[in-house]
C-alpha positions in Angstrom: 2.5 -2.6 39.4 3.4 1.1 39.2 4.1 2.6 35.7 7.8 3.0 35.2 9.1 6.6 35.3 11.2 7.9 32.5 14.6 9.6 33.3 14.6 13.3 33.9 16.9 13.9 30.9 14.5 11.9 28.6 11.5 13.8 30.0 13.3 17.2 29.5 14.4 16.3 26.0 10.9 15.2 25.1 9.3 18.3 26.6 11.6 20.7 24.8 11.1 18.6 21.6 7.5 19.8 21.4 8.8 23.1 20.2 9.1 21.6 16.8 5.4 20.7 16.9 4.3 24.3 17.3 3.6 24.2 21.0 5.1 27.2 22.8 7.1 25.8 25.7 9.4 28.4 27.5 13.0 27.2 27.9 14.4 26.0 31.2 15.6 28.7 33.6 19.1 29.7 32.5 20.5 29.5 36.0 18.8 26.5 37.6 17.6 24.3 34.8 14.2 23.9 36.5 11.2 23.4 34.1 7.7 23.6 35.7 4.8 22.2 33.6 1.1 21.5 34.0 0.9 17.7 33.8 -2.6 16.8 35.1 -6.0 18.5 35.5 -9.1 17.2 37.3 -12.6 18.5 36.9 -15.3 18.5 39.6 -13.9 16.1 42.2 -16.0 14.2 44.7 -14.8 15.4 48.2 -17.9 15.8 50.3 -16.8 19.0 52.1 -14.2 21.7 51.8 -14.6 22.0 48.0 -15.3 19.6 45.2 -11.8 18.4 44.9 -10.8 19.4 41.4 -7.1 20.0 41.0 -4.2 21.1 38.8 -0.9 19.3 39.1 2.5 21.0 38.5 5.6 19.0 37.9 9.3 20.0 37.8 10.5 18.1 34.8 13.9 19.8 34.9 17.1 18.9 36.6 17.3 21.6 39.3 15.0 22.8 42.1 12.6 25.8 41.6 11.7 28.2 44.3 8.1 29.1 43.7 8.1 32.2 45.8 6.2 34.9 43.9 4.8 32.4 41.4 1.1 32.5 40.8 -1.8 30.7 39.1 -5.0 31.9 37.5 -8.0 30.4 35.7 -10.8 32.9 35.0 -9.0 36.2 34.5 -5.8 34.8 33.0 -3.7 37.3 34.8 -0.7 36.8 37.1 -1.1 37.1 40.8 -4.6 35.7 41.2 -3.5 32.7 43.4 -0.1 32.9 45.1 2.0 29.7 44.9 4.6 31.0 47.4 3.4 28.5 50.1 4.4 25.6 47.8 8.0 26.4 48.6 10.7 24.8 46.5 9.8 22.2 44.0 12.5 19.6 43.7 13.4 18.0 40.4 10.9 15.3 39.5 8.5 16.4 42.2 4.9 17.5 41.8 2.7 20.0 43.6 -1.1 20.4 43.7 -3.4 23.4 43.3 -6.9 22.6 44.4 -10.1 24.2 45.5 -10.4 21.7 48.4 -8.9 22.1 51.8 -5.4 20.7 51.8 -6.0 18.3 54.7 -9.3 17.1 53.1 -7.5 16.6 49.8 -4.6 14.6 51.4 -7.2 12.5 53.3 -9.3 11.7 50.2 -6.3 10.7 48.1 -4.2 9.2 50.9 -1.3 11.6 50.2 1.8 12.1 52.4 2.5 15.5 53.9 5.5 15.7 51.5 3.1 16.5 48.6 2.8 20.3 48.5 -0.8 21.5 48.2 -2.2 25.0 47.9 -5.9 26.1 47.9 -6.9 28.1 44.9 -9.8 30.0 46.6 -12.5 30.7 44.0 -10.4 30.0 40.8 -12.5 26.9 40.0 -12.4 25.0 36.7 -16.2 25.1 36.7 -15.9 28.7 35.4 -14.9 29.8 31.9 -12.8 30.3 29.9 -11.8 26.7 30.3 -8.1 27.3 30.7 -5.5 27.3 33.5 -2.4 29.5 33.6 1.0 29.4 35.5 3.1 32.5 36.0 6.7 32.9 37.4 7.9 35.4 39.9 8.2 38.1 37.2 4.6 37.6 36.1 5.6 35.9 32.8 3.4 33.0 31.7 5.3 29.8 32.1 2.7 27.3 30.9 -1.1 27.1 30.2 -3.6 24.4 29.3 -7.0 25.0 27.9 -9.7 22.3 27.6 -12.9 22.0 25.6 -16.3 21.9 27.2 -17.5 18.3 27.6 -14.0 16.9 27.5 -14.3 15.4 30.9 -16.8 12.5 31.1 -18.1 13.7 34.5 -17.1 14.6 38.0 -14.1 13.0 39.7 -12.1 12.3 36.6 -8.6 13.7 35.9 -6.8 14.0 32.5 -3.0 13.6 32.2 -0.8 14.5 29.2 2.0 12.7 27.4 5.4 14.4 26.9 4.7 15.4 23.3 1.7 17.5 24.2 2.8 19.4 27.3 1.1 22.8 27.1 -1.3 21.6 24.4 -5.1 21.9 24.5 -6.7 19.1 26.5 -8.4 17.2 23.7 -8.3 13.5 23.0 -4.9 13.9 21.4 -2.1 13.6 23.9 -4.4 13.8 26.9 -5.9 10.7 28.5 -8.9 10.5 30.9 -7.6 8.7 34.0 -8.8 5.1 34.7 -7.7 3.0 37.6 -4.3 1.4 37.2 -3.7 3.1 33.8 -0.4 4.0 32.3 -0.2 6.9 34.8 -0.8 4.4 37.6 -3.9 6.3 38.6 -5.9 5.2 41.6 -9.3 5.8 43.1 -9.7 8.3 46.0 -11.8 7.5 49.1 -14.8 9.5 47.6 -14.4 7.9 44.2 -12.3 10.3 42.1 -9.8 8.8 39.7 -6.3 10.4 39.1 -2.7 10.4 40.2 -2.1 13.7 42.1 1.5 14.2 43.0 2.8 11.3 41.0 3.4 12.3 37.4 5.1 10.1 34.9 7.0 13.3 33.8 8.6 13.3 37.2 10.4 10.8 39.4 7.8 10.1 42.1 5.5 7.0 41.9 2.2 6.6 43.8 4.1 4.5 46.3 6.3 7.6 47.0 3.5 10.0 47.6 0.8 7.9 49.2 0.5 7.0 52.9 -0.9 3.5 52.2 -3.9 4.0 54.5 -6.4 5.8 52.3 -7.2 7.1 48.9 -9.5 4.5 47.6 -8.6 1.3 45.6 -5.2 0.0 46.5 -4.9 2.4 49.4 -4.0 -0.1 52.1 -6.6 -2.8 52.0 -9.7 -0.8 52.9 -13.0 -0.9 50.9 -12.7 0.3 47.3 -15.7 2.6 47.9 -18.2 3.1 50.8 -20.9 1.5 48.7 -18.9 -1.5 47.5 -21.2 -4.5 47.3 -19.6 -7.3 45.3 -16.6 -8.1 43.2 -17.3 -9.2 39.6 -14.3 -11.5 39.7 -11.7 -12.2 37.0 -13.0 -15.4 35.3 -13.2 -14.9 31.6 -16.4 -16.8 31.2 -17.5 -18.7 28.1 -16.9 -16.4 25.2 -18.8 -17.4 22.0 -16.6 -19.0 19.3 -15.9 -16.7 16.3 -16.2 -13.4 18.2 -14.8 -10.3 16.4 -13.3 -7.3 18.0 -15.5 -4.7 19.4 -16.1 -2.0 16.7 -15.6 1.1 18.7 -13.7 2.6 21.6 -11.6 0.0 23.4 -11.4 2.1 26.6 -14.9 2.7 28.1 -15.1 5.0 31.2 -17.5 5.3 34.1 -20.4 7.7 33.4 -21.9 8.0 36.8 -21.2 9.6 40.2 -19.8 7.2 42.8 -22.4 5.4 45.0 -25.2 7.0 43.0 -27.5 3.9 43.0 -27.7 2.8 46.6 -31.2 2.2 47.8 -32.7 0.9 51.0 -33.3 -2.5 49.5 -29.8 -3.0 48.0 -26.3 -1.7 47.6 -24.8 -0.1 44.6 -25.9 -1.7 41.3 -27.8 -1.3 38.1 -29.3 -3.9 35.7 -31.3 -3.1 32.6 -31.0 0.1 30.4 -33.3 1.6 27.8 -33.4 4.9 25.9 -36.6 6.8 25.5 -37.3 6.4 21.8 -38.8 9.8 21.7 -36.0 11.6 23.5 -32.4 10.4 23.1 -31.4 12.5 26.0 -33.5 10.4 28.4 -32.3 7.0 29.7 -34.1 4.6 32.0 -32.1 2.3 34.3 -33.6 -0.4 36.5 -32.1 -2.0 39.6 -32.9 -5.7 40.3 -34.3 -4.7 43.7 -37.6 -3.0 42.8 -36.3 0.4 41.7 -36.0 2.5 38.5 -34.2 5.7 37.6 -34.9 8.3 34.9 -31.5 9.7 33.8 -30.7 12.8 31.7 -27.7 13.3 29.4 -25.0 15.6 30.9 -22.1 16.0 28.6 -20.6 12.5 28.2 -22.2 11.3 31.4 -25.7 10.8 32.9 -27.3 12.2 35.9 -30.6 11.6 37.7 -33.6 13.5 36.6 -34.9 15.7 39.5 -38.3 16.5 38.2 -41.6 14.8 39.0 -40.2 13.0 42.1 -37.4 11.3 40.2 -34.5 12.7 42.1 -33.8 9.4 44.0 -35.5 7.1 41.5 -38.8 5.4 42.1 -39.7 2.1 43.8 -41.6 -0.5 41.8 -44.6 -2.6 42.9 -46.8 -5.2 41.4 -50.4 -4.3 40.4 -52.3 -3.3 43.5 -49.1 -2.0 45.2 -47.9 -5.3 46.7 -44.7 -7.2 46.5 -41.1 -6.4 45.7 -40.4 -7.0 42.0 -37.0 -8.4 41.2 -36.7 -6.0 38.3 -34.0 -7.0 35.8 -34.7 -5.5 32.4 -36.8 -2.8 30.9 -37.9 -1.4 27.5 -40.0 1.6 26.5 -43.2 0.9 24.6 -44.8 2.9 21.8 -47.0 4.7 24.3 -44.1 5.8 26.5 -44.9 3.2 29.1 -42.1 1.2 30.8 -42.2 -2.6 30.4 -40.1 -4.2 33.2 -39.2 -7.9 33.4 -39.1 -9.7 36.8 -37.5 -13.0 37.8 -39.4 -13.3 41.1 -41.1 -11.4 43.9 -38.3 -10.7 46.4 -40.8 -11.1 49.1 -40.8 -14.8 48.1 -37.4 -15.0 46.5 -37.2 -18.8 46.2 -40.1 -19.0 43.7 -39.8 -18.0 40.0 -42.1 -15.2 38.9 -41.1 -14.3 35.4 -43.3 -11.6 34.2 -43.6 -8.3 32.4 -44.9 -5.2 34.3 -46.3 -2.1 32.6 -45.7 1.2 34.4 -46.4 4.8 33.7 -43.2 6.9 34.1 -45.1 10.1 34.1 -47.0 9.2 37.3 -46.1 11.4 40.3 -44.8 10.2 43.6 -41.8 8.1 44.5 -43.5 4.7 43.8 -44.7 3.3 40.5 -47.4 0.7 40.7 -47.8 -1.6 37.7 -51.1 -1.1 35.8 -50.7 -4.5 34.0 -48.7 -7.8 34.5 -48.2 -10.6 32.1 -47.0 -13.8 34.0 -44.8 -15.8 31.6 -43.4 -18.3 34.1 -45.4 -21.3 32.7 -43.8 -20.9 29.3 -40.2 -21.1 30.7 -40.6 -24.4 32.6 -38.4 -23.2 35.5 -38.2 -24.8 38.9 -37.7 -23.1 42.2 -33.9 -23.7 41.8 -34.1 -21.4 38.7 -35.6 -18.4 40.5 -32.6 -16.4 39.6 -32.2 -17.7 36.0 -35.3 -16.4 34.3 -36.0 -13.1 32.5 -33.2 -10.6 32.6 -33.6 -8.2 29.7 -36.5 -7.3 27.4 -36.8 -5.5 24.1 -39.9 -4.0 22.4 -39.8 -4.6 18.6 -42.4 -2.7 16.4 -44.7 -4.6 14.1 -43.8 -2.2 11.3 -40.2 -3.4 11.3 -41.1 -7.1 11.7 -43.5 -7.1 8.7 -41.2 -5.1 6.5 -38.3 -7.5 7.3 -40.5 -10.5 6.5 -40.3 -12.0 10.0 -41.7 -15.5 10.3 -43.0 -17.2 13.4 -41.6 -20.6 14.6 -44.6 -22.2 12.9 -43.1 -21.0 9.6 -45.9 -18.5 8.8 -45.2 -14.9 7.9 -45.9 -12.8 11.0 -49.1 -10.9 10.6 -50.1 -8.5 13.4 -53.7 -8.7 12.4 -53.7 -12.4 13.5 -53.5 -11.2 17.1 -56.5 -8.9 17.6 -56.0 -8.7 21.3 -52.5 -7.2 21.3 -51.7 -4.7 24.0 -49.1 -3.0 21.8 -48.3 -2.9 18.1 -45.2 -5.1 18.4 -43.5 -8.0 20.1 -41.7 -8.3 23.4 -38.4 -10.2 23.3 -37.5 -11.6 26.8 -33.9 -12.5 27.5 -33.7 -15.8 29.4 -30.6 -16.2 31.5 -30.7 -20.0 31.9 -31.0 -20.9 28.2 -29.3 -17.9 26.5 -32.4 -17.6 24.2 -34.7 -14.7 23.4 -38.4 -15.5 23.5 -40.8 -13.4 21.4 -44.2 -12.8 22.8 -47.5 -11.2 21.9 -48.8 -9.6 25.1 -52.6 -9.4 25.0 -54.9 -6.8 26.7 -56.4 -9.6 28.8 -53.0 -10.4 30.3 -52.6 -13.6 28.3 -49.7 -14.1 26.0 -48.7 -15.9 22.8 -45.1 -17.1 22.2 -44.4 -16.7 18.5 -40.6 -17.5 18.4 -37.7 -18.9 20.4 -34.5 -17.3 19.2 -31.0 -18.8 20.0 -28.3 -16.2 20.6 -25.4 -18.7 20.6 -24.4 -17.6 24.1 -24.7 -19.7 27.3 -26.7 -16.9 28.9 -28.3 -13.6 27.9 -28.9 -10.8 30.3 -30.0 -7.9 28.0 -31.8 -7.4 24.7 -32.5 -4.2 22.8 -33.9 -3.3 19.4 -31.7 -1.0 17.3 -34.0 0.9 15.0 -31.1 2.4 13.1 -29.6 -0.9 12.1 -32.8 -3.0 12.0 -31.2 -5.5 14.3 -31.5 -6.9 17.8 -28.6 -6.7 20.4 -28.3 -9.5 22.8 -25.8 -9.1 25.6 -24.3 -11.6 28.1 -22.4 -10.5 31.3 -19.1 -11.9 32.6 -20.6 -15.4 32.2 -19.7 -14.9 28.5 -16.8 -12.4 28.9 -19.4 -9.6 28.3 -19.8 -10.6 24.7 -22.6 -9.2 22.6 -24.5 -10.8 19.7 -26.1 -8.9 16.8 -29.1 -10.6 15.3 -31.0 -9.9 12.1 -34.0 -11.3 10.2 -32.5 -13.6 7.7 -33.6 -14.5 4.2 -35.7 -17.3 5.7 -37.6 -14.9 7.9 -36.1 -16.0 11.2 -33.8 -14.1 13.6 -30.3 -15.4 13.5 -26.9 -14.2 14.8 -25.2 -12.0 12.3 -22.1 -11.3 14.4 -20.7 -11.9 17.8 -18.6 -9.1 19.3 -16.1 -9.4 22.1 -16.1 -6.8 24.8 -13.9 -3.8 24.4 -10.4 -4.7 25.6 -10.5 -1.9 28.2 -13.9 -2.8 29.6 -13.6 -4.6 33.0 -15.1 -8.1 32.9 -17.6 -7.3 35.7 -21.2 -8.4 36.0 -22.4 -6.1 33.3 -26.1 -7.0 32.9 -27.3 -3.8 31.2 -26.4 -2.9 27.6 -27.9 -0.2 25.3 -26.8 1.6 22.1 -27.7 5.3 21.7 -29.7 6.3 18.6 -27.6 7.2 15.6 -29.1 10.7 15.7 -26.8 11.4 18.7 -23.6 10.2 17.0 -20.5 12.3 17.1 -17.3 11.7 15.3 -18.7 8.7 13.4 -19.6 6.8 16.6 -22.6 6.3 18.9 -22.5 6.0 22.7 -22.8 2.6 24.2 -23.7 2.1 27.9 -23.2 -1.0 30.2 -24.7 -1.3 33.6 -23.0 -3.3 36.4 -25.2 -5.5 38.5 -22.4 -5.6 41.1 -20.0 -2.7 41.1 -16.3 -1.9 41.5 -15.0 1.4 43.1 -18.6 2.5 43.6 -19.5 2.9 39.9 -22.1 1.0 37.9 -22.5 2.8 34.6 -19.9 2.5 31.9 -19.7 4.5 28.7 -18.1 3.6 25.4 -18.7 4.0 21.7 -19.9 2.0 18.7 -18.8 2.8 15.1 -21.7 4.0 12.9 -20.4 2.0 10.0 -20.3 -1.7 11.0 -20.0 -3.0 7.4 -23.3 -4.9 7.6 -25.1 -6.2 4.6 -28.8 -5.4 4.3 -31.1 -8.3 3.6 -34.5 -6.7 3.0 -35.9 -7.1 -0.5 -37.1 -5.5 -2.6 -35.2 -2.5 -1.5 -36.2 0.8 -3.2 -33.5 3.4 -4.0 -33.7 7.2 -4.2 -31.9 8.8 -7.1 -30.7 12.3 -7.3 -29.1 14.8 -4.9 -31.4 15.8 -2.1 -30.7 19.5 -2.3 -33.1 22.4 -2.7 -33.9 22.9 -6.5 -33.0 19.3 -7.4 -35.2 16.3 -8.4 -35.4 13.0 -6.7 -36.2 9.8 -8.7 -37.4 6.4 -7.5 -35.8 3.0 -8.3 -38.6 0.6 -7.1 -36.4 -2.5 -7.2 -37.3 -5.9 -8.8 -40.7 -7.3 -7.8 -42.3 -10.6 -8.7 -44.2 -11.0 -11.9 -47.8 -9.8 -11.6 -47.1 -7.3 -8.9 -48.5 -3.8 -9.4 -46.4 -1.1 -7.8 -47.3 2.4 -6.7 -45.1 4.9 -4.9 -45.3 8.2 -3.1 -43.1 10.8 -1.5 -43.9 12.2 1.9 -42.6 14.1 4.9 -44.3 12.8 8.0 -47.9 12.4 7.1 -47.8 15.1 4.3 -47.8 13.6 0.8 -45.6 15.6 -1.6 -46.1 13.7 -4.8 -47.3 10.3 -6.1 -46.0 8.0 -8.9 -43.7 10.8 -10.2 -40.3 12.2 -9.5 -40.1 14.8 -6.7 -38.8 18.3 -7.2 -37.4 19.9 -4.0 -38.5 23.5 -4.4 -39.5 24.5 -0.8 -36.4 25.7 1.2 -38.2 24.9 4.5 -37.6 21.2 3.6 -33.9 21.6 4.5 -33.2 19.1 7.3 -36.5 17.2 6.7 -36.5 13.5 6.1 -38.2 12.6 2.8 -39.7 9.1 2.7 -40.2 7.1 -0.5 -43.0 4.6 0.1 -43.4 1.8 -2.4 -46.4 -0.5 -2.2 -46.7 -3.7 -4.2 -50.1 -5.4 -4.7 -51.1 -8.7 -6.2 -54.4 -10.5 -6.3 -54.8 -12.9 -3.4 -51.9 -11.4 -1.4 -51.9 -8.6 1.1 -50.1 -5.4 0.2 -46.4 -5.1 1.1 -44.8 -1.7 1.7 -41.1 -1.0 1.7 -39.5 2.4 2.3 -36.3 4.4 1.8 -35.5 7.8 3.2 -33.2 10.7 2.5 -32.5 13.9 4.3 -32.8 17.2 2.4 -29.6 19.1 2.7 -28.9 22.8 2.1 -27.5 24.3 -1.1 -23.9 25.4 -1.4 -22.8 29.0 -0.9 -20.1 30.6 -3.0 -17.5 31.8 -0.6 -15.4 35.0 -1.0 -11.7 35.3 -0.4 -11.1 37.1 2.9 -8.2 39.4 3.2 -6.6 41.2 6.2 -5.1 44.7 5.9 -3.1 46.7 8.4 0.3 46.4 10.1 0.8 43.4 12.3 2.2 45.2 15.3 1.0 45.3 18.9 -1.2 48.3 19.4 -2.1 48.5 15.7 -5.5 47.6 14.2 -6.1 45.0 11.5 -9.2 45.1 9.3 -10.9 42.3 7.5 -12.5 42.3 4.0 -14.8 39.3 3.4 -14.7 39.2 -0.4 -17.7 38.4 -2.6 -20.2 35.8 -1.2 -23.4 34.5 -2.9 -25.9 33.7 -4.2 -27.9 36.7 -2.9 -27.5 38.2 0.5 -25.4 36.2 2.9 -25.0 36.8 6.6 -21.3 37.0 7.5 -19.6 36.3 10.9 -15.9 37.0 11.6 -13.6 35.1 13.8 -10.0 36.3 14.3 -7.3 33.6 14.6 -3.8 33.7 16.2 -1.7 30.9 14.9 -4.9 29.1 13.8 -6.6 29.4 17.2 -9.7 31.6 17.8 -9.0 34.8 19.7 -11.7 35.0 22.5 -14.2 37.8 21.8 -12.6 38.8 18.5 -15.6 38.7 16.2 -15.7 42.1 14.6 -14.4 43.3 11.2 -11.4 44.8 13.0 -8.9 43.6 15.6 -6.7 45.7 17.8 -3.5 43.7 18.5 -2.5 43.2 22.1 0.5 41.6 23.8 -1.4 38.3 23.7 -1.0 38.1 19.9 2.8 39.0 19.8 4.7 36.5 17.8 1.5 35.0 16.3 0.4 35.0 12.7 -3.0 36.6 12.4 -5.8 35.5 10.0 -9.5 36.0 9.9 -12.1 33.3 9.3 -15.4 34.4 7.7 -18.5 32.3 8.1 -21.4 32.8 5.7 -25.0 31.7 6.4 -28.2 31.9 4.4 -31.5 30.0 4.9 -31.6 27.0 2.6 -27.9 26.9 2.2 -25.1 25.1 4.1 -23.0 27.3 6.3 -19.6 27.8 4.8 -16.3 29.3 6.0 -13.3 30.8 4.4 -10.1 31.8 6.0 -7.7 34.6 4.9 -3.9 34.2 4.5 -2.1 34.8 7.7 -0.1 37.9 8.3 3.5 37.9 9.3 4.1 37.3 12.9 2.9 40.2 15.1 5.8 42.4 16.1 6.3 44.1 19.4 4.8 47.6 19.6 6.8 50.8 20.0 6.5 52.8 23.2 6.0 56.5 22.8 8.6 58.2 25.1 9.3 61.6 26.5 12.6 63.1 27.5 12.8 63.1 31.3 13.8 66.3 33.2 15.4 66.7 36.6 13.9 69.0 39.2 15.7 70.2 42.3 18.9 72.0 43.4 22.2 70.2 42.7 23.6 70.7 46.2 24.8 68.1 48.8 21.9 67.3 51.1 19.2 68.2 48.6 17.0 65.8 46.7 16.7 65.7 42.9 13.4 64.4 41.4 12.8 63.1 37.9 9.8 64.2 35.8 9.6 61.4 33.2 7.1 63.1 31.0 4.2 61.3 29.2 5.0 57.7 28.0 2.4 55.6 26.3 1.9 52.1 24.8 -1.4 52.1 22.9 -3.4 52.2 26.1 -1.4 49.6 27.9 0.2 50.5 31.2 3.9 51.5 30.9 6.2 50.5 33.7 9.0 53.0 34.3 12.3 52.3 36.0 15.1 54.7 36.8 18.9 54.8 36.8 20.8 57.8 38.2 24.2 58.6 36.8 27.0 60.8 38.1 29.3 62.1 35.3 27.9 59.1 33.2 28.5 56.4 35.8 25.6 54.6 37.4 25.0 55.4 41.0 24.5 52.1 42.7 21.4 51.4 44.7 19.5 54.3 43.3 16.4 53.0 41.3 13.6 55.4 42.3 12.4 58.7 40.9 14.3 60.6 43.7 18.0 61.0 44.4 19.4 62.3 47.7 22.7 64.1 46.9 25.5 63.0 49.1 29.0 64.5 49.6 30.4 61.7 47.4 28.6 63.4 44.5 30.0 66.9 45.0 31.4 68.3 41.8 29.7 65.8 39.5 26.9 66.4 37.0 23.8 64.3 37.5 21.7 62.7 34.8 18.9 60.1 34.9 18.0 57.4 32.5 14.3 56.3 32.4 13.5 52.9 30.9 9.8 52.1 30.0 8.4 48.6 29.5 4.9 47.3 28.6 3.6 43.9 27.8 3.9 43.3 24.0 6.1 46.4 23.5 9.8 46.8 23.0 11.5 48.4 26.0 12.5 52.1 25.4 14.8 54.4 27.3 15.5 58.1 27.4 18.1 60.2 29.3 17.7 63.6 30.8 20.0 66.5 30.3 22.8 66.8 32.9 22.3 68.9 36.0 24.8 71.5 37.1 27.8 70.4 39.2 26.8 69.3 42.6 27.9 72.0 45.1 
């Protein structure tokens, strides 16, 4: 149901209340009580023609109408007059209007909007250009409202962001601003081309989506039509069989789509994705497979993912069995140590009623639009499936390195410690864990070069089905994911003290993640984490609203308990000039231990503490390798790592000198920095926000800084040391400048029928343009209707002395006025 609208009085009170939070919100117009605010912005819409459909929504949150004649909008230049808003007419209380780079008709068609929603095209003032801000000006050219946004804030094209009442006019960050999702608190909906937003229906006004929509278009909920042109199947609403004892998802609860609408349609199937896998050598590369013989190579683009266009990847690549035959029902994939793709199949779709559970090896660097498998391991005999199970076999697959398995003490189902050397015919130095949908188990295999296999373990996940598996090198764990069959729950498995994989935790799906047929699941490497969280991606084997890729987050700190023993520890602080020591842990009696320090393959020291004296080691990962040997046993090596960090700079105390007045110049002094020479960089701040382009030691104050307190932030940098910043105390609020005036003079003969002309003299405002206005006076009384620099003398002025008063104004300066000497009496 639509989100309830607040009363206008409540909205107005809340809006004006943000003044106490430091957000500059101009007061309502003194005569009408109209208050116009920017309430929604949308980046890079998806309209196929007539522009890309991005928009800015204006809402009258006041209690009176506002005539927008003479009002204007700008983005790039931040100056009044760039885009005229006159055609929007009068904006009623509670109503919203739209500024877009799309054709108005195309925009209404895409969103299913009624003609009552006022729309104006903004020409070339696109949000795709810097400086990432939008500005609204009234008829006098005064800025009424503005919103800036950080690069990367929007998760991708076709997504809007709307603001709550407490943050009107505030920068579009995660605070106060929400990325739109279908049927959210703003009652957002999906347009015909897949954008999500609520143009024309702001919760700060009085109009609901029902009020502004025609009911015959505009995507989901727009009158019973298809949700998207590529809609293939509905994931349903059944909760599935959620594992007992699940705990809440440890990350964002509101995942968002991370793909363009209808991006994955191929000739063999509609819109869907299945398995996902990061390239372990490049965290900005993601592979995604469809279960209809197709794979994509994706590249990170902000918070979203786009198709790679190099090496024939622009539309993805078809998959074929060895020899180029068949149509693999590709379900899951993983990346091997050699960069090859290993893809699981449930069947050959050319014979879809027969199980063919296998692993294909493919070279993603091969040119052309088809990848033919170089190797195939047919595992069907090990699963015992019948023809009725042709769609219940292998879904996901994970490659797990031998190095991890041996270090963790992994044991096979036979109870013996896993020893890679016992499998001399291995095709890769690790095991492949296949996810079996029918049983909810993972099966660990050695794949041999002669295309035979050895199953070494059958691992229960505790779920009724499992559709994805992935190895998390950062956690030393295995993720096993189930789709809506299990409520999209995910299990985390570790090697226990008995050497066998077991479920450590079961996580429920994020509360805001739709319970669709999400068969793909992968967690980004910890090296890509921001804000204490890693990106998580889900892939929808069906789709809703034309999207199949969902993005969320996973907390870095999951509160897990490590189980590997013995576990060496590194002592000391890993900074240049310090010393690292080794705590080898407790080993069995009779074990001889040796240890060494190395970066990559370079050994730095053995069996001794390590002194960090080389500044080029900053940022390097130092590994402590401890090896225990005992007669009759093979050597066991355990490791610990630390990252060398930079030393600490001593920061100076910056100061600002000069008079904080528009037109004056402020100068910064950095203070004393050390040790040794430090490179300094200056950033000037107005009320705590960086002033664009102000990076020198001095700052000339302009009208933009009037009323703001000015400070300077100094950043120091030196090789081998952590960058440090220090900020000066702020000045008093910048005062208005003083216009330099001149006394005007009157030229001409004071006689009826003649014309007097004023010569204003030279007026200046520190280089800013000074606007002059004129008032003519007869014997000290203003002559009505005379506001130009010329006065035609009429008979009514006979016998009177004429003077002129010149008033000068300039942005950021106090207005100034000067009067001329009086003329002789008009004859």
